[in-house]
C-alpha positions in Angstrom: -34.3 33.5 47.6 -37.1 31.1 46.1 -39.0 32.3 42.7 -42.8 33.1 44.2 -46.2 31.4 42.1 -47.5 34.3 40.1 -50.7 34.7 37.9 -50.4 37.3 35.0 -53.2 39.4 34.8 -52.3 40.6 31.4 -52.2 37.4 29.2 -54.2 34.9 31.5 -51.9 32.5 32.1 -50.3 31.4 35.0 -46.7 30.3 35.5 -45.8 28.0 38.3 -42.2 28.9 39.2 -42.4 26.7 42.5 -42.2 23.3 40.7 -39.4 20.9 41.3 -36.8 20.9 38.6 -36.9 18.0 36.0 -33.9 16.1 36.5 -31.6 16.1 33.2 -28.9 12.9 34.7 -30.5 10.1 33.6 -29.0 6.5 34.6 -29.2 4.5 30.9 -28.4 0.9 31.3 -26.9 0.3 27.3 -27.9 -2.4 25.0 -23.4 -3.3 25.7 -24.1 -3.8 29.6 -22.2 -0.5 30.0 -24.4 1.8 32.9 -23.1 5.4 31.8 -25.2 8.6 33.7 -26.1 10.9 30.9 -26.2 14.9 30.9 -29.5 15.6 29.1 -29.5 19.2 30.4 -29.5 19.9 26.2 -32.7 18.5 25.6 -35.7 20.2 26.5 -37.5 18.8 29.3 -40.8 16.8 27.6 -37.8 14.6 25.2 -35.5 13.6 28.3 -37.1 10.3 29.0 -37.4 9.5 25.5 -34.0 10.4 24.4 -32.8 8.2 27.3 -34.8 4.9 26.7 -33.6 5.5 22.8 -30.0 5.4 24.6 -30.7 2.3 26.3 -31.5 0.6 23.0 -27.8 1.7 21.5 -23.6 0.7 22.5 -22.7 3.4 24.7 -20.2 5.9 22.8 -16.7 3.9 23.9 -18.3 0.9 22.1 -20.2 2.6 19.2 -16.4 3.7 18.1 -14.9 0.4 18.6 -17.5 -1.5 16.3 -17.2 1.9 13.7 -13.5 1.5 13.9 -13.8 -2.3 13.4 -16.3 -1.6 10.7 -13.7 0.7 9.2 -11.7 -2.1 8.3 -13.9 -4.2 7.3 -14.8 -1.6 4.7 -11.3 -0.9 3.7 -10.6 -5.1 3.3 -13.9 -4.9 1.4 -12.5 -2.0 -1.1 -9.4 -3.3 -1.4 -10.6 -6.4 -2.7 -13.2 -4.8 -4.8 -10.3 -3.5 -6.4 -8.6 -6.4 -6.8 -11.7 -8.1 -8.9 -11.8 -5.0 -11.1 -8.3 -4.4 -11.4 -8.1 -8.6 -12.6 -11.0 -8.1 -15.0 -9.4 -4.6 -16.0 -6.4 -6.7 -17.2 -7.9 -9.5 -18.2 -10.3 -7.3 -20.6 -6.9 -5.7 -22.2 -5.1 -8.9 -23.0 -8.1 -10.2 -24.7 -9.2 -7.1 -27.0 -5.5 -6.5 -27.7 -5.1 -3.4 -25.5 -1.7 -1.7 -25.0 -0.3 -1.3 -21.4 -0.7 2.6 -20.1 1.5 5.1 -19.5 2.4 7.1 -16.3 3.2 7.1 -13.0 3.1 3.3 -11.2 0.4 4.9 -9.1 -1.4 5.6 -11.6 -1.5 2.6 -14.1 -3.7 0.4 -12.4 -6.4 3.2 -11.8 -6.2 4.0 -15.8 -6.4 0.4 -16.3 -9.3 0.2 -14.5 -10.9 3.5 -15.2 -10.5 2.5 -19.5 -12.1 -0.7 -18.4 -14.9 0.7 -17.3 -15.5 3.7 -19.9 -14.9 1.2 -22.6 -17.6 -1.3 -21.7 -19.9 1.8 -20.5 -19.3 3.0 -24.2 -20.3 -0.5 -25.5 -23.1 -0.7 -23.8 -24.6 2.7 -24.4 -23.4 2.3 -28.4 -23.8 -0.8 -29.2 -25.8 -3.0 -27.0 -28.5 -0.3 -26.1 -27.6 1.5 -29.5 -27.8 1.6 -32.7 -23.8 1.5 -33.3 -22.7 -2.3 -35.0 -19.7 -4.4 -34.5 -17.7 -2.3 -37.2 -18.5 0.7 -36.2 -17.3 -0.2 -32.7 -14.4 -1.7 -34.2 -13.3 1.7 -35.3 -14.1 2.9 -31.8 -11.8 0.7 -29.8 -8.9 1.1 -32.5 -9.1 4.8 -31.9 -9.2 3.6 -27.8 -5.9 1.9 -28.8 -4.0 5.1 -29.5 -4.9 6.9 -26.0 -1.9 5.6 -23.6 -1.3 8.0 -20.9 -3.7 6.9 -17.5 -4.3 10.1 -16.5 -6.4 10.7 -19.5 -8.4 7.2 -18.8 -8.5 8.5 -14.9 -10.0 12.0 -15.9 -12.7 10.4 -18.1 -13.6 8.2 -15.2 -16.8 9.6 -14.6 -18.1 10.3 -18.4 -21.1 8.9 -20.0 -20.1 5.5 -21.8 -22.3 7.6 -25.1 -19.6 10.5 -24.9 -16.4 8.2 -25.3 -16.0 9.2 -29.6 -16.5 13.0 -28.4 -13.8 12.1 -25.8 -11.4 10.6 -28.3 -11.3 12.8 -30.4 -10.7 15.5 -28.3 -7.6 14.1 -26.5 -4.6 15.9 -27.7 -1.2 14.5 -28.4 0.2 14.0 -25.2 -2.4 11.7 -24.5 -1.6 9.4 -27.3 1.4 6.7 -26.7 4.4 6.7 -28.2 3.8 2.7 -29.5 0.5 3.1 -30.4 0.0 6.7 -32.0 -3.4 7.6 -33.0 -3.8 7.5 -37.1 
């Protein structure tokens, strides 16, 4: 049964039901060269053509996923390189300033060293470089930091502000203090 043209006498608007249906299957030549017919029935009719043009300016789904997966590998490689650089900087810093080795599970030691280095650097910047501390005060804080050798403690403080380090060191428990270099 075919719908008929009707007009509503109540609202004064005219609804046309015999118009041809807007097409919902759109052939798209993607930027990657693949041709795919997309079902755009879930989009309003007046937005389908624009969306099809937008799709044409992009790779098809398969090519996009392949590029994303490749990009993920490069991000993982970049992250591994960045962590290696940070680790090397943390090791050199610890040697230069006589920081004791950290204690804890093997998988936490590197992370703890990086966290300690980053928090100490942030504290030095906040308290000495930008703050009113002198080198004598910093040396005392540095000595107190040497007493905290549990890697997990430094990891737990990784998001702390550098200016809070003195308070954090005061709050550290006996379990956080090393056996070789106890807090005095």
